[in-house]
Structure formats: C-alpha cells, structure tokens
C-alpha positions, 0 to 999 in steps of 0.5 A: 481474490484480489491482490494488490503488489508492492512494485519494487523500482530499482535503478541501474546507476545513479543517473537512470530513470526508475524502472517501471514494471510491466504486466506480470502476465501480458505482455505485447499482443496477449494471447487467451490463456494470458487474458484470462490470467489477466483477470486476476487484478493487479495492483501497485503499493507505493511507498515513494521511496527516494534514491540517496541524494536526490530530492523528494520532488522528483520521487513524488513525480517518479510516482505520478509517471508510474500511476499513469503507466501502471494505468495504461497496463490495465493494474486496478488500483494505485495505493500510497503507504503511511510512514513517518520519520524514515529516511528513504520514504516520501509517503508520511502525507498519504491524502497529500501524495493521493489529491495534491502532488507538485513538483518542479518537473512535473505538476499535478496528482496521481488522482488527477494525473490518471482517468481510470485506476483507483486510487487510495491508501495503503494505508492511512494509520487511523490511530495517528490521526482525528476520524473526522479529519480523514473522514473530511480528507477523503469525503474531498478526495471523492468529491473530486474524483468520484468512484475512484478513491479508497480508504486503507486503514491501518493500527500500526504506528508506521514507524518508531515508538518516538515517531509514534508519540510525535504524532499523537501527542501522548500515549492514549492510543495505542491501538486497542481502540482501533475498532472505536476509531473505525466506526466513529469513522464510518458514522462520518462518512456514512448517512447521517444518524439521528441526532448526529451533532458533529457532520464530515463536511464534506465526507458525510455520505461520502461512502468511500470504501474502506478496506482494513489492513493488516498483518496479524489475525487482528484486523483478519477477524475484524473485517470478517466481523464487519463484512470489510474487504482485509488487505494483508501485507505479506510482503513483511508477514508472509508466514501468516498470510495463510491463516489470516487469509483462512481466519477471514474467509471463516469468520466472514458476515454478508454486511451490506457492503460485502456478500462474500469475503473480498481478500487483497494480498501485498507481495513483493515483486521483481519483473524482468526480461531474464531471471539473472537480471531479476536477481540482479535487481533484487540486490536492490531491495535485499540492500535497503532490508538490510539497511532497514534491520541496521536502523540506517536510511532505506534509501534505493541503491543501485544492484551490486552483482554480489550482496556477499561482502555486504552482509553477514551470513545471520543477516542474510537469513533474516533478509530471506523474508523478503523473498517473493511468496508463491501464492497457492491455488486454494486462496482464490475465491 
C-alpha cells in the first residue's frame, strides 16, 4: 500500500520561513528497523497555501523548495491539488504548477527543479475540463519529463456552486458523466484506435499513469472495476476510509495497468521534535479549518498558544474531523 500525505506547513511568525517536513520515520542515520518502516512510501499533497498578505509567487516558490527537500528525503510523489476561488490556496492552475512556475525569487518549475520524484495532480477535477485539453497538457508534461508524471483525477468541482458554473459554463456536467469523460481521456492518452479522428498531440500513446481520487465509494468502485490505482481523501473524509478501501479491494479486477489493488491514502500529518510543539503547530490548520467552515479565507495563520477563545464548543467538535488518522495494519497489502 502506498500513502499520500498532505504535508501541512505552519509559520511561527509572519516573517518566518515555512517549516519543511522531515521524514516521518527516518531522521539522521537510519537504523535497519527504520529503513524497513520507510518502505511504506510517503508522498506530499500540496494545496500551495498562501500566508495572510503575502504575494502568490512567494507561496509558489516555497512549493518548489518543498519539492526539492522532500525529494532529498526519499519521498515518492509530489502532487498538486486543484481548487478554485478559495482565498488562501494558489492551486487553481494545476498543470502549470507541475510544469512551469515563475517567480521573482525563484524561476523554475517543480518537475524541472527535481530529478527523481514523481510529480503530478492530486488531482485534476475532470468535469471542469475538456478531456482533450487534459490529455494534451499531461502528454506534453510526459514528453518533457518522461516517466515522472502522474495524472490524478477527481470528479468534484473543487469550489462552490457559482465557481463550478463559471468553470463549466453551465450545469450539463454534474459529475455523473465522470466515467464517460474518463473513457474519452484514456482514449486520447492510449494507443491510437482504428478510425479515431481526434487525437491528442502530444498525448496520444503517452500512457500517462492515471489514479482515481475520491472521498466516497463512487471512485473506489470505478477504480476497482477499471483496474486503476485509487487515492482516498482521508484528510477530509476520514470516517469513510476503511469502507472505501475494503470496497476497492473486494471489487478490484486485474487490468493491463495493475495486477492487484494499489491504494494511496491522504492524511494530515504534523511533524515536530516534541508533542507539545506539534500541538502548537497544529493550531495553524485548526484555524484554517475554522475559517473554512465559517466561510472565510483559508490563508495560513501563525500558531497560537490556545484555541479556546477562537472557537465555540460546537466549532471545536466539528474541527476534530481534522485530527490525525491512525492507519490500521490490516490495510497494508
């Protein structure tokens, strides 16, 4: 089993640099036991968060530096999410972030700034886009960085109702047509078919690896039926994790892509030298989630010594869904 971890970054004060995560298990000179545990692959899911009042280019530059750092630590993947019209998240143009980032401080792009780590989308919300355009974009990325590009696909809008309408220019696509859109996309990325008129150039026969993303059993069943990898968003739907994982494994059918199930799980992780410091850093994502459910911006705010005066008891109960998830051994494959 492979896990995707969203690495949460918090700032100690408005002038501090973002905290770069260390390997969850291996620190310093690893022992044999630590090395074996590190065989459980660890990755990063980046929402490219911005701090209050900072320019977007600085947040993007931090993502490039973070990708470089986690590559050095042996992380397997670096995925960028897709969200729209959310103040505090700079990940609306996912393929651009993957393939080309420009900033006054640092000019480069994530894939070019790294050498071995796989770079991809976590994910592209397919109903928001033309399958042909997605195939051309990721076919181009694959041509530029062969063997290192992942295409994670979801069916959520990645924003609110009004944003969805603006992205899709109507409501004809509601997520129910996701299987048909996926089939069209796979046609453009796979070998050219007899009589195929429209082709993705570049993209055709690039066979960019596709992973289906989800937070319910819909994508779990679809991924299992098609024999594709499945990534579950346990960072915001933790209660549905085990049921979706079990359903995916039970219904999985071997395919040309996979012989056996391949599961990734996204969970929030806070890493620090001590539990006290970790709990202090955890107040940054807690404030972020509090702002989210109140309809405010989700920019990164400095940690605080106590959340007591920032939320009511009801908000505190709701916020607990953002707590760290413990993964049971029986999920391992």
